[in-house]
Chimera marker file (.cmm) of the C-alpha trace (Angstrom):
<marker_set name="trace">
<marker id="1" x="144.118" y="21.742" z="-18.574" r="1" g="1" b="0" radius="0.5"/>
<marker id="2" x="144.200" y="21.391" z="-14.884" r="1" g="1" b="0" radius="0.5"/>
<marker id="3" x="145.880" y="23.220" z="-12.690" r="1" g="1" b="0" radius="0.5"/>
<marker id="4" x="148.015" y="19.642" z="-12.124" r="1" g="1" b="0" radius="0.5"/>
<marker id="5" x="148.712" y="18.181" z="-15.274" r="1" g="1" b="0" radius="0.5"/>
<marker id="6" x="151.871" y="20.659" z="-15.171" r="1" g="1" b="0" radius="0.5"/>
<marker id="7" x="152.882" y="18.421" z="-12.297" r="1" g="1" b="0" radius="0.5"/>
<marker id="8" x="152.497" y="15.285" z="-13.655" r="1" g="1" b="0" radius="0.5"/>
<marker id="9" x="153.869" y="16.199" z="-16.965" r="1" g="1" b="0" radius="0.5"/>
<marker id="10" x="156.895" y="16.808" z="-15.438" r="1" g="1" b="0" radius="0.5"/>
<marker id="11" x="157.045" y="12.884" z="-13.898" r="1" g="1" b="0" radius="0.5"/>
<marker id="12" x="156.549" y="11.955" z="-17.012" r="1" g="1" b="0" radius="0.5"/>
<marker id="13" x="158.707" y="13.858" z="-18.003" r="1" g="1" b="0" radius="0.5"/>
<marker id="14" x="161.007" y="12.192" z="-15.930" r="1" g="1" b="0" radius="0.5"/>
<marker id="15" x="160.040" y="8.866" z="-17.034" r="1" g="1" b="0" radius="0.5"/>
<marker id="16" x="161.737" y="9.853" z="-20.559" r="1" g="1" b="0" radius="0.5"/>
<marker id="17" x="164.816" y="11.240" z="-18.969" r="1" g="1" b="0" radius="0.5"/>
<marker id="18" x="165.349" y="7.827" z="-17.357" r="1" g="1" b="0" radius="0.5"/>
<marker id="19" x="164.672" y="6.072" z="-20.925" r="1" g="1" b="0" radius="0.5"/>
<marker id="20" x="166.766" y="8.226" z="-22.757" r="1" g="1" b="0" radius="0.5"/>
<marker id="21" x="169.812" y="7.616" z="-20.416" r="1" g="1" b="0" radius="0.5"/>
<marker id="22" x="169.163" y="4.231" z="-21.273" r="1" g="1" b="0" radius="0.5"/>
<marker id="23" x="169.412" y="4.773" z="-24.468" r="1" g="1" b="0" radius="0.5"/>
<marker id="24" x="165.842" y="4.466" z="-25.446" r="1" g="1" b="0" radius="0.5"/>
<marker id="25" x="163.867" y="6.611" z="-27.816" r="1" g="1" b="0" radius="0.5"/>
<marker id="26" x="162.895" y="9.687" z="-25.161" r="1" g="1" b="0" radius="0.5"/>
<marker id="27" x="159.277" y="8.641" z="-24.257" r="1" g="1" b="0" radius="0.5"/>
<marker id="28" x="158.074" y="8.613" z="-20.625" r="1" g="1" b="0" radius="0.5"/>
<marker id="29" x="153.841" y="7.809" z="-18.777" r="1" g="1" b="0" radius="0.5"/>
<marker id="30" x="152.223" y="8.301" z="-15.140" r="1" g="1" b="0" radius="0.5"/>
<marker id="31" x="149.367" y="7.072" z="-14.112" r="1" g="1" b="0" radius="0.5"/>
<marker id="32" x="147.574" y="8.850" z="-11.567" r="1" g="1" b="0" radius="0.5"/>
<marker id="33" x="144.511" y="7.862" z="-9.835" r="1" g="1" b="0" radius="0.5"/>
<marker id="34" x="143.201" y="9.961" z="-6.046" r="1" g="1" b="0" radius="0.5"/>
<marker id="35" x="146.290" y="12.148" z="-6.936" r="1" g="1" b="0" radius="0.5"/>
<marker id="36" x="149.069" y="9.775" z="-6.424" r="1" g="1" b="0" radius="0.5"/>
<marker id="37" x="151.013" y="8.027" z="-9.161" r="1" g="1" b="0" radius="0.5"/>
<marker id="38" x="149.780" y="4.228" z="-9.441" r="1" g="1" b="0" radius="0.5"/>
<marker id="39" x="151.782" y="3.891" z="-12.619" r="1" g="1" b="0" radius="0.5"/>
<marker id="40" x="155.304" y="4.861" z="-14.477" r="1" g="1" b="0" radius="0.5"/>
<marker id="41" x="156.102" y="3.637" z="-18.069" r="1" g="1" b="0" radius="0.5"/>
<marker id="42" x="159.539" y="4.543" z="-20.551" r="1" g="1" b="0" radius="0.5"/>
<marker id="43" x="159.934" y="3.008" z="-23.185" r="1" g="1" b="0" radius="0.5"/>
<marker id="44" x="161.611" y="0.378" z="-23.385" r="1" g="1" b="0" radius="0.5"/>
<marker id="45" x="161.677" y="-1.772" z="-26.567" r="1" g="1" b="0" radius="0.5"/>
<marker id="46" x="165.969" y="-1.730" z="-27.104" r="1" g="1" b="0" radius="0.5"/>
<marker id="47" x="166.323" y="-2.649" z="-24.335" r="1" g="1" b="0" radius="0.5"/>
<marker id="48" x="163.404" y="-5.522" z="-24.373" r="1" g="1" b="0" radius="0.5"/>
<marker id="49" x="163.386" y="-5.839" z="-28.009" r="1" g="1" b="0" radius="0.5"/>
<marker id="50" x="159.539" y="-5.430" z="-27.046" r="1" g="1" b="0" radius="0.5"/>
<marker id="51" x="157.632" y="-3.902" z="-29.545" r="1" g="1" b="0" radius="0.5"/>
<marker id="52" x="154.939" y="-3.337" z="-26.983" r="1" g="1" b="0" radius="0.5"/>
<marker id="53" x="157.467" y="-1.877" z="-24.410" r="1" g="1" b="0" radius="0.5"/>
<marker id="54" x="156.178" y="1.452" z="-25.158" r="1" g="1" b="0" radius="0.5"/>
<marker id="55" x="156.031" y="3.480" z="-22.144" r="1" g="1" b="0" radius="0.5"/>
<marker id="56" x="152.029" y="3.545" z="-21.802" r="1" g="1" b="0" radius="0.5"/>
<marker id="57" x="151.713" y="0.153" z="-22.295" r="1" g="1" b="0" radius="0.5"/>
<marker id="58" x="154.244" y="-0.252" z="-19.121" r="1" g="1" b="0" radius="0.5"/>
<marker id="59" x="152.258" y="2.065" z="-17.549" r="1" g="1" b="0" radius="0.5"/>
<marker id="60" x="148.543" y="0.954" z="-18.600" r="1" g="1" b="0" radius="0.5"/>
<marker id="61" x="150.129" y="-2.556" z="-16.805" r="1" g="1" b="0" radius="0.5"/>
<marker id="62" x="151.789" y="-1.074" z="-13.687" r="1" g="1" b="0" radius="0.5"/>
<marker id="63" x="148.652" y="0.402" z="-12.490" r="1" g="1" b="0" radius="0.5"/>
<marker id="64" x="145.875" y="-2.229" z="-13.574" r="1" g="1" b="0" radius="0.5"/>
<marker id="65" x="148.520" y="-4.499" z="-10.950" r="1" g="1" b="0" radius="0.5"/>
<marker id="66" x="148.278" y="-1.134" z="-8.106" r="1" g="1" b="0" radius="0.5"/>
<marker id="67" x="144.160" y="-1.333" z="-9.157" r="1" g="1" b="0" radius="0.5"/>
<marker id="68" x="144.071" y="-5.265" z="-9.487" r="1" g="1" b="0" radius="0.5"/>
<marker id="69" x="141.997" y="-4.501" z="-11.701" r="1" g="1" b="0" radius="0.5"/>
<marker id="70" x="142.107" y="-3.789" z="-15.561" r="1" g="1" b="0" radius="0.5"/>
<marker id="71" x="140.016" y="-1.387" z="-15.632" r="1" g="1" b="0" radius="0.5"/>
<marker id="72" x="141.543" y="1.474" z="-15.094" r="1" g="1" b="0" radius="0.5"/>
<marker id="73" x="137.928" y="3.818" z="-14.432" r="1" g="1" b="0" radius="0.5"/>
<marker id="74" x="139.040" y="7.800" z="-12.722" r="1" g="1" b="0" radius="0.5"/>
<marker id="75" x="142.518" y="7.491" z="-13.466" r="1" g="1" b="0" radius="0.5"/>
<marker id="76" x="144.795" y="9.931" z="-15.743" r="1" g="1" b="0" radius="0.5"/>
<marker id="77" x="147.218" y="8.922" z="-17.948" r="1" g="1" b="0" radius="0.5"/>
<marker id="78" x="150.036" y="11.819" z="-18.600" r="1" g="1" b="0" radius="0.5"/>
<marker id="79" x="152.758" y="10.535" z="-21.620" r="1" g="1" b="0" radius="0.5"/>
<marker id="80" x="155.040" y="12.863" z="-23.151" r="1" g="1" b="0" radius="0.5"/>
<marker id="81" x="154.772" y="11.831" z="-26.347" r="1" g="1" b="0" radius="0.5"/>
<marker id="82" x="150.683" y="11.914" z="-28.335" r="1" g="1" b="0" radius="0.5"/>
<marker id="83" x="149.855" y="8.011" z="-28.333" r="1" g="1" b="0" radius="0.5"/>
<marker id="84" x="150.471" y="6.054" z="-31.024" r="1" g="1" b="0" radius="0.5"/>
<marker id="85" x="147.111" y="3.576" z="-32.338" r="1" g="1" b="0" radius="0.5"/>
<marker id="86" x="148.612" y="0.102" z="-30.616" r="1" g="1" b="0" radius="0.5"/>
<marker id="87" x="147.807" y="3.059" z="-27.340" r="1" g="1" b="0" radius="0.5"/>
<marker id="88" x="145.226" y="4.482" z="-27.679" r="1" g="1" b="0" radius="0.5"/>
<marker id="89" x="143.380" y="1.505" z="-28.207" r="1" g="1" b="0" radius="0.5"/>
<marker id="90" x="144.998" y="-0.111" z="-24.823" r="1" g="1" b="0" radius="0.5"/>
<marker id="91" x="143.403" y="2.843" z="-23.568" r="1" g="1" b="0" radius="0.5"/>
<marker id="92" x="140.452" y="2.931" z="-24.932" r="1" g="1" b="0" radius="0.5"/>
<marker id="93" x="140.273" y="-1.293" z="-23.690" r="1" g="1" b="0" radius="0.5"/>
<marker id="94" x="141.604" y="0.311" z="-20.326" r="1" g="1" b="0" radius="0.5"/>
<marker id="95" x="138.533" y="3.004" z="-19.944" r="1" g="1" b="0" radius="0.5"/>
<marker id="96" x="140.724" y="5.325" z="-19.392" r="1" g="1" b="0" radius="0.5"/>
<marker id="97" x="138.875" y="8.538" z="-19.248" r="1" g="1" b="0" radius="0.5"/>
<marker id="98" x="142.457" y="11.282" z="-19.349" r="1" g="1" b="0" radius="0.5"/>
<marker id="99" x="144.451" y="11.525" z="-21.947" r="1" g="1" b="0" radius="0.5"/>
<marker id="100" x="147.012" y="14.119" z="-20.997" r="1" g="1" b="0" radius="0.5"/>
<marker id="101" x="149.731" y="14.437" z="-23.995" r="1" g="1" b="0" radius="0.5"/>
<marker id="102" x="153.103" y="16.837" z="-24.204" r="1" g="1" b="0" radius="0.5"/>
<marker id="103" x="153.823" y="16.986" z="-27.907" r="1" g="1" b="0" radius="0.5"/>
<marker id="104" x="151.737" y="15.629" z="-31.488" r="1" g="1" b="0" radius="0.5"/>
<marker id="105" x="153.786" y="12.263" z="-33.335" r="1" g="1" b="0" radius="0.5"/>
<marker id="106" x="153.232" y="13.677" z="-36.922" r="1" g="1" b="0" radius="0.5"/>
<marker id="107" x="153.917" y="10.039" z="-37.529" r="1" g="1" b="0" radius="0.5"/>
<marker id="108" x="151.729" y="7.774" z="-35.820" r="1" g="1" b="0" radius="0.5"/>
<marker id="109" x="150.375" y="10.022" z="-33.431" r="1" g="1" b="0" radius="0.5"/>
<marker id="110" x="146.480" y="8.483" z="-32.820" r="1" g="1" b="0" radius="0.5"/>
<marker id="111" x="144.331" y="10.613" z="-30.194" r="1" g="1" b="0" radius="0.5"/>
<marker id="112" x="144.728" y="14.085" z="-32.270" r="1" g="1" b="0" radius="0.5"/>
<marker id="113" x="146.797" y="14.049" z="-35.735" r="1" g="1" b="0" radius="0.5"/>
<marker id="114" x="146.106" y="11.158" z="-37.562" r="1" g="1" b="0" radius="0.5"/>
<marker id="115" x="143.497" y="9.451" z="-35.746" r="1" g="1" b="0" radius="0.5"/>
<marker id="116" x="140.986" y="10.170" z="-33.318" r="1" g="1" b="0" radius="0.5"/>
<marker id="117" x="141.129" y="6.905" z="-31.696" r="1" g="1" b="0" radius="0.5"/>
<marker id="118" x="139.948" y="7.722" z="-28.928" r="1" g="1" b="0" radius="0.5"/>
<marker id="119" x="136.881" y="9.840" z="-29.753" r="1" g="1" b="0" radius="0.5"/>
<marker id="120" x="135.670" y="6.735" z="-32.015" r="1" g="1" b="0" radius="0.5"/>
<marker id="121" x="131.577" y="6.977" z="-31.546" r="1" g="1" b="0" radius="0.5"/>
<marker id="122" x="132.131" y="3.074" z="-32.568" r="1" g="1" b="0" radius="0.5"/>
<marker id="123" x="133.797" y="2.282" z="-30.378" r="1" g="1" b="0" radius="0.5"/>
<marker id="124" x="132.172" y="0.963" z="-26.593" r="1" g="1" b="0" radius="0.5"/>
<marker id="125" x="134.810" y="3.595" z="-24.421" r="1" g="1" b="0" radius="0.5"/>
<marker id="126" x="135.689" y="7.188" z="-25.081" r="1" g="1" b="0" radius="0.5"/>
<marker id="127" x="138.452" y="9.650" z="-23.453" r="1" g="1" b="0" radius="0.5"/>
<marker id="128" x="138.947" y="12.756" z="-22.979" r="1" g="1" b="0" radius="0.5"/>
<marker id="129" x="142.019" y="13.972" z="-24.932" r="1" g="1" b="0" radius="0.5"/>
<marker id="130" x="144.415" y="17.297" z="-23.850" r="1" g="1" b="0" radius="0.5"/>
<marker id="131" x="147.172" y="17.814" z="-26.374" r="1" g="1" b="0" radius="0.5"/>
<marker id="132" x="149.962" y="20.081" z="-25.291" r="1" g="1" b="0" radius="0.5"/>
<marker id="133" x="150.481" y="20.611" z="-21.854" r="1" g="1" b="0" radius="0.5"/>
<marker id="134" x="154.344" y="21.144" z="-21.771" r="1" g="1" b="0" radius="0.5"/>
<marker id="135" x="154.794" y="20.779" z="-25.248" r="1" g="1" b="0" radius="0.5"/>
<marker id="136" x="157.907" y="22.917" z="-26.064" r="1" g="1" b="0" radius="0.5"/>
<marker id="137" x="159.894" y="20.565" z="-23.427" r="1" g="1" b="0" radius="0.5"/>
<marker id="138" x="158.995" y="17.276" z="-24.586" r="1" g="1" b="0" radius="0.5"/>
<marker id="139" x="158.836" y="18.066" z="-27.780" r="1" g="1" b="0" radius="0.5"/>
<marker id="140" x="163.338" y="19.352" z="-27.306" r="1" g="1" b="0" radius="0.5"/>
<marker id="141" x="163.349" y="16.123" z="-25.762" r="1" g="1" b="0" radius="0.5"/>
<marker id="142" x="162.678" y="13.882" z="-28.046" r="1" g="1" b="0" radius="0.5"/>
<marker id="143" x="164.328" y="16.365" z="-31.400" r="1" g="1" b="0" radius="0.5"/>
<marker id="144" x="167.460" y="16.851" z="-29.115" r="1" g="1" b="0" radius="0.5"/>
<marker id="145" x="167.971" y="12.786" z="-28.586" r="1" g="1" b="0" radius="0.5"/>
<marker id="146" x="167.688" y="12.439" z="-32.550" r="1" g="1" b="0" radius="0.5"/>
<marker id="147" x="169.518" y="15.436" z="-33.502" r="1" g="1" b="0" radius="0.5"/>
<marker id="148" x="172.438" y="13.216" z="-31.184" r="1" g="1" b="0" radius="0.5"/>
<marker id="149" x="172.663" y="10.471" z="-33.186" r="1" g="1" b="0" radius="0.5"/>
<marker id="150" x="171.931" y="11.713" z="-36.617" r="1" g="1" b="0" radius="0.5"/>
<marker id="151" x="175.302" y="13.750" z="-35.550" r="1" g="1" b="0" radius="0.5"/>
<marker id="152" x="177.045" y="10.278" z="-34.267" r="1" g="1" b="0" radius="0.5"/>
<marker id="153" x="175.979" y="8.613" z="-37.319" r="1" g="1" b="0" radius="0.5"/>
<marker id="154" x="177.279" y="11.214" z="-38.999" r="1" g="1" b="0" radius="0.5"/>
<marker id="155" x="180.452" y="11.253" z="-37.313" r="1" g="1" b="0" radius="0.5"/>
<marker id="156" x="180.851" y="7.035" z="-38.188" r="1" g="1" b="0" radius="0.5"/>
<marker id="157" x="180.775" y="7.900" z="-41.777" r="1" g="1" b="0" radius="0.5"/>
<marker id="158" x="183.675" y="10.254" z="-42.111" r="1" g="1" b="0" radius="0.5"/>
<marker id="159" x="181.167" y="13.485" z="-43.509" r="1" g="1" b="0" radius="0.5"/>
<link id1="1" id2="2" r="1" g="1" b="0" radius="0.2"/>
<link id1="2" id2="3" r="1" g="1" b="0" radius="0.2"/>
<link id1="3" id2="4" r="1" g="1" b="0" radius="0.2"/>
<link id1="4" id2="5" r="1" g="1" b="0" radius="0.2"/>
<link id1="5" id2="6" r="1" g="1" b="0" radius="0.2"/>
<link id1="6" id2="7" r="1" g="1" b="0" radius="0.2"/>
<link id1="7" id2="8" r="1" g="1" b="0" radius="0.2"/>
<link id1="8" id2="9" r="1" g="1" b="0" radius="0.2"/>
<link id1="9" id2="10" r="1" g="1" b="0" radius="0.2"/>
<link id1="10" id2="11" r="1" g="1" b="0" radius="0.2"/>
<link id1="11" id2="12" r="1" g="1" b="0" radius="0.2"/>
<link id1="12" id2="13" r="1" g="1" b="0" radius="0.2"/>
<link id1="13" id2="14" r="1" g="1" b="0" radius="0.2"/>
<link id1="14" id2="15" r="1" g="1" b="0" radius="0.2"/>
<link id1="15" id2="16" r="1" g="1" b="0" radius="0.2"/>
<link id1="16" id2="17" r="1" g="1" b="0" radius="0.2"/>
<link id1="17" id2="18" r="1" g="1" b="0" radius="0.2"/>
<link id1="18" id2="19" r="1" g="1" b="0" radius="0.2"/>
<link id1="19" id2="20" r="1" g="1" b="0" radius="0.2"/>
<link id1="20" id2="21" r="1" g="1" b="0" radius="0.2"/>
<link id1="21" id2="22" r="1" g="1" b="0" radius="0.2"/>
<link id1="22" id2="23" r="1" g="1" b="0" radius="0.2"/>
<link id1="23" id2="24" r="1" g="1" b="0" radius="0.2"/>
<link id1="24" id2="25" r="1" g="1" b="0" radius="0.2"/>
<link id1="25" id2="26" r="1" g="1" b="0" radius="0.2"/>
<link id1="26" id2="27" r="1" g="1" b="0" radius="0.2"/>
<link id1="27" id2="28" r="1" g="1" b="0" radius="0.2"/>
<link id1="28" id2="29" r="1" g="1" b="0" radius="0.2"/>
<link id1="29" id2="30" r="1" g="1" b="0" radius="0.2"/>
<link id1="30" id2="31" r="1" g="1" b="0" radius="0.2"/>
<link id1="31" id2="32" r="1" g="1" b="0" radius="0.2"/>
<link id1="32" id2="33" r="1" g="1" b="0" radius="0.2"/>
<link id1="33" id2="34" r="1" g="1" b="0" radius="0.2"/>
<link id1="34" id2="35" r="1" g="1" b="0" radius="0.2"/>
<link id1="35" id2="36" r="1" g="1" b="0" radius="0.2"/>
<link id1="36" id2="37" r="1" g="1" b="0" radius="0.2"/>
<link id1="37" id2="38" r="1" g="1" b="0" radius="0.2"/>
<link id1="38" id2="39" r="1" g="1" b="0" radius="0.2"/>
<link id1="39" id2="40" r="1" g="1" b="0" radius="0.2"/>
<link id1="40" id2="41" r="1" g="1" b="0" radius="0.2"/>
<link id1="41" id2="42" r="1" g="1" b="0" radius="0.2"/>
<link id1="42" id2="43" r="1" g="1" b="0" radius="0.2"/>
<link id1="43" id2="44" r="1" g="1" b="0" radius="0.2"/>
<link id1="44" id2="45" r="1" g="1" b="0" radius="0.2"/>
<link id1="45" id2="46" r="1" g="1" b="0" radius="0.2"/>
<link id1="46" id2="47" r="1" g="1" b="0" radius="0.2"/>
<link id1="47" id2="48" r="1" g="1" b="0" radius="0.2"/>
<link id1="48" id2="49" r="1" g="1" b="0" radius="0.2"/>
<link id1="49" id2="50" r="1" g="1" b="0" radius="0.2"/>
<link id1="50" id2="51" r="1" g="1" b="0" radius="0.2"/>
<link id1="51" id2="52" r="1" g="1" b="0" radius="0.2"/>
<link id1="52" id2="53" r="1" g="1" b="0" radius="0.2"/>
<link id1="53" id2="54" r="1" g="1" b="0" radius="0.2"/>
<link id1="54" id2="55" r="1" g="1" b="0" radius="0.2"/>
<link id1="55" id2="56" r="1" g="1" b="0" radius="0.2"/>
<link id1="56" id2="57" r="1" g="1" b="0" radius="0.2"/>
<link id1="57" id2="58" r="1" g="1" b="0" radius="0.2"/>
<link id1="58" id2="59" r="1" g="1" b="0" radius="0.2"/>
<link id1="59" id2="60" r="1" g="1" b="0" radius="0.2"/>
<link id1="60" id2="61" r="1" g="1" b="0" radius="0.2"/>
<link id1="61" id2="62" r="1" g="1" b="0" radius="0.2"/>
<link id1="62" id2="63" r="1" g="1" b="0" radius="0.2"/>
<link id1="63" id2="64" r="1" g="1" b="0" radius="0.2"/>
<link id1="64" id2="65" r="1" g="1" b="0" radius="0.2"/>
<link id1="65" id2="66" r="1" g="1" b="0" radius="0.2"/>
<link id1="66" id2="67" r="1" g="1" b="0" radius="0.2"/>
<link id1="67" id2="68" r="1" g="1" b="0" radius="0.2"/>
<link id1="68" id2="69" r="1" g="1" b="0" radius="0.2"/>
<link id1="69" id2="70" r="1" g="1" b="0" radius="0.2"/>
<link id1="70" id2="71" r="1" g="1" b="0" radius="0.2"/>
<link id1="71" id2="72" r="1" g="1" b="0" radius="0.2"/>
<link id1="72" id2="73" r="1" g="1" b="0" radius="0.2"/>
<link id1="73" id2="74" r="1" g="1" b="0" radius="0.2"/>
<link id1="74" id2="75" r="1" g="1" b="0" radius="0.2"/>
<link id1="75" id2="76" r="1" g="1" b="0" radius="0.2"/>
<link id1="76" id2="77" r="1" g="1" b="0" radius="0.2"/>
<link id1="77" id2="78" r="1" g="1" b="0" radius="0.2"/>
<link id1="78" id2="79" r="1" g="1" b="0" radius="0.2"/>
<link id1="79" id2="80" r="1" g="1" b="0" radius="0.2"/>
<link id1="80" id2="81" r="1" g="1" b="0" radius="0.2"/>
<link id1="81" id2="82" r="1" g="1" b="0" radius="0.2"/>
<link id1="82" id2="83" r="1" g="1" b="0" radius="0.2"/>
<link id1="83" id2="84" r="1" g="1" b="0" radius="0.2"/>
<link id1="84" id2="85" r="1" g="1" b="0" radius="0.2"/>
<link id1="85" id2="86" r="1" g="1" b="0" radius="0.2"/>
<link id1="86" id2="87" r="1" g="1" b="0" radius="0.2"/>
<link id1="87" id2="88" r="1" g="1" b="0" radius="0.2"/>
<link id1="88" id2="89" r="1" g="1" b="0" radius="0.2"/>
<link id1="89" id2="90" r="1" g="1" b="0" radius="0.2"/>
<link id1="90" id2="91" r="1" g="1" b="0" radius="0.2"/>
<link id1="91" id2="92" r="1" g="1" b="0" radius="0.2"/>
<link id1="92" id2="93" r="1" g="1" b="0" radius="0.2"/>
<link id1="93" id2="94" r="1" g="1" b="0" radius="0.2"/>
<link id1="94" id2="95" r="1" g="1" b="0" radius="0.2"/>
<link id1="95" id2="96" r="1" g="1" b="0" radius="0.2"/>
<link id1="96" id2="97" r="1" g="1" b="0" radius="0.2"/>
<link id1="97" id2="98" r="1" g="1" b="0" radius="0.2"/>
<link id1="98" id2="99" r="1" g="1" b="0" radius="0.2"/>
<link id1="99" id2="100" r="1" g="1" b="0" radius="0.2"/>
<link id1="100" id2="101" r="1" g="1" b="0" radius="0.2"/>
<link id1="101" id2="102" r="1" g="1" b="0" radius="0.2"/>
<link id1="102" id2="103" r="1" g="1" b="0" radius="0.2"/>
<link id1="103" id2="104" r="1" g="1" b="0" radius="0.2"/>
<link id1="104" id2="105" r="1" g="1" b="0" radius="0.2"/>
<link id1="105" id2="106" r="1" g="1" b="0" radius="0.2"/>
<link id1="106" id2="107" r="1" g="1" b="0" radius="0.2"/>
<link id1="107" id2="108" r="1" g="1" b="0" radius="0.2"/>
<link id1="108" id2="109" r="1" g="1" b="0" radius="0.2"/>
<link id1="109" id2="110" r="1" g="1" b="0" radius="0.2"/>
<link id1="110" id2="111" r="1" g="1" b="0" radius="0.2"/>
<link id1="111" id2="112" r="1" g="1" b="0" radius="0.2"/>
<link id1="112" id2="113" r="1" g="1" b="0" radius="0.2"/>
<link id1="113" id2="114" r="1" g="1" b="0" radius="0.2"/>
<link id1="114" id2="115" r="1" g="1" b="0" radius="0.2"/>
<link id1="115" id2="116" r="1" g="1" b="0" radius="0.2"/>
<link id1="116" id2="117" r="1" g="1" b="0" radius="0.2"/>
<link id1="117" id2="118" r="1" g="1" b="0" radius="0.2"/>
<link id1="118" id2="119" r="1" g="1" b="0" radius="0.2"/>
<link id1="119" id2="120" r="1" g="1" b="0" radius="0.2"/>
<link id1="120" id2="121" r="1" g="1" b="0" radius="0.2"/>
<link id1="121" id2="122" r="1" g="1" b="0" radius="0.2"/>
<link id1="122" id2="123" r="1" g="1" b="0" radius="0.2"/>
<link id1="123" id2="124" r="1" g="1" b="0" radius="0.2"/>
<link id1="124" id2="125" r="1" g="1" b="0" radius="0.2"/>
<link id1="125" id2="126" r="1" g="1" b="0" radius="0.2"/>
<link id1="126" id2="127" r="1" g="1" b="0" radius="0.2"/>
<link id1="127" id2="128" r="1" g="1" b="0" radius="0.2"/>
<link id1="128" id2="129" r="1" g="1" b="0" radius="0.2"/>
<link id1="129" id2="130" r="1" g="1" b="0" radius="0.2"/>
<link id1="130" id2="131" r="1" g="1" b="0" radius="0.2"/>
<link id1="131" id2="132" r="1" g="1" b="0" radius="0.2"/>
<link id1="132" id2="133" r="1" g="1" b="0" radius="0.2"/>
<link id1="133" id2="134" r="1" g="1" b="0" radius="0.2"/>
<link id1="134" id2="135" r="1" g="1" b="0" radius="0.2"/>
<link id1="135" id2="136" r="1" g="1" b="0" radius="0.2"/>
<link id1="136" id2="137" r="1" g="1" b="0" radius="0.2"/>
<link id1="137" id2="138" r="1" g="1" b="0" radius="0.2"/>
<link id1="138" id2="139" r="1" g="1" b="0" radius="0.2"/>
<link id1="139" id2="140" r="1" g="1" b="0" radius="0.2"/>
<link id1="140" id2="141" r="1" g="1" b="0" radius="0.2"/>
<link id1="141" id2="142" r="1" g="1" b="0" radius="0.2"/>
<link id1="142" id2="143" r="1" g="1" b="0" radius="0.2"/>
<link id1="143" id2="144" r="1" g="1" b="0" radius="0.2"/>
<link id1="144" id2="145" r="1" g="1" b="0" radius="0.2"/>
<link id1="145" id2="146" r="1" g="1" b="0" radius="0.2"/>
<link id1="146" id2="147" r="1" g="1" b="0" radius="0.2"/>
<link id1="147" id2="148" r="1" g="1" b="0" radius="0.2"/>
<link id1="148" id2="149" r="1" g="1" b="0" radius="0.2"/>
<link id1="149" id2="150" r="1" g="1" b="0" radius="0.2"/>
<link id1="150" id2="151" r="1" g="1" b="0" radius="0.2"/>
<link id1="151" id2="152" r="1" g="1" b="0" radius="0.2"/>
<link id1="152" id2="153" r="1" g="1" b="0" radius="0.2"/>
<link id1="153" id2="154" r="1" g="1" b="0" radius="0.2"/>
<link id1="154" id2="155" r="1" g="1" b="0" radius="0.2"/>
<link id1="155" id2="156" r="1" g="1" b="0" radius="0.2"/>
<link id1="156" id2="157" r="1" g="1" b="0" radius="0.2"/>
<link id1="157" id2="158" r="1" g="1" b="0" radius="0.2"/>
<link id1="158" id2="159" r="1" g="1" b="0" radius="0.2"/>
</marker_set>
């Protein structure tokens, strides 16, 4: 972890809070190049009804437009939740060299927890994985979001 990792993760957390305010699962991401954010994303699957509208995918698209290239070398992705297989694959394809995430994803984590896509020697690119930056804060966002959903569901069922 570098000294700037927490700063950039806080920007990803801000994106996650925007997602939560829109009724989305609170996952946020930013892509940093040369000390500035060139891509931002937040989970928008429900809003767009697009299964690929994960925070990382949206940030990747925005960063590619900003740089005018799909090759995102010399960038760092910060995301509040460990990337899933789709997002990890996109990070490999985009040549992102470093991926920093907050909390692990025990159900779909593809950079360390269930799979290690970013470190698979069979692929043409690998990335450095940095887990656990502001993990407690990132995890609390998700835990509180799902606890609120369960509480609302229980109250509607008369439990």
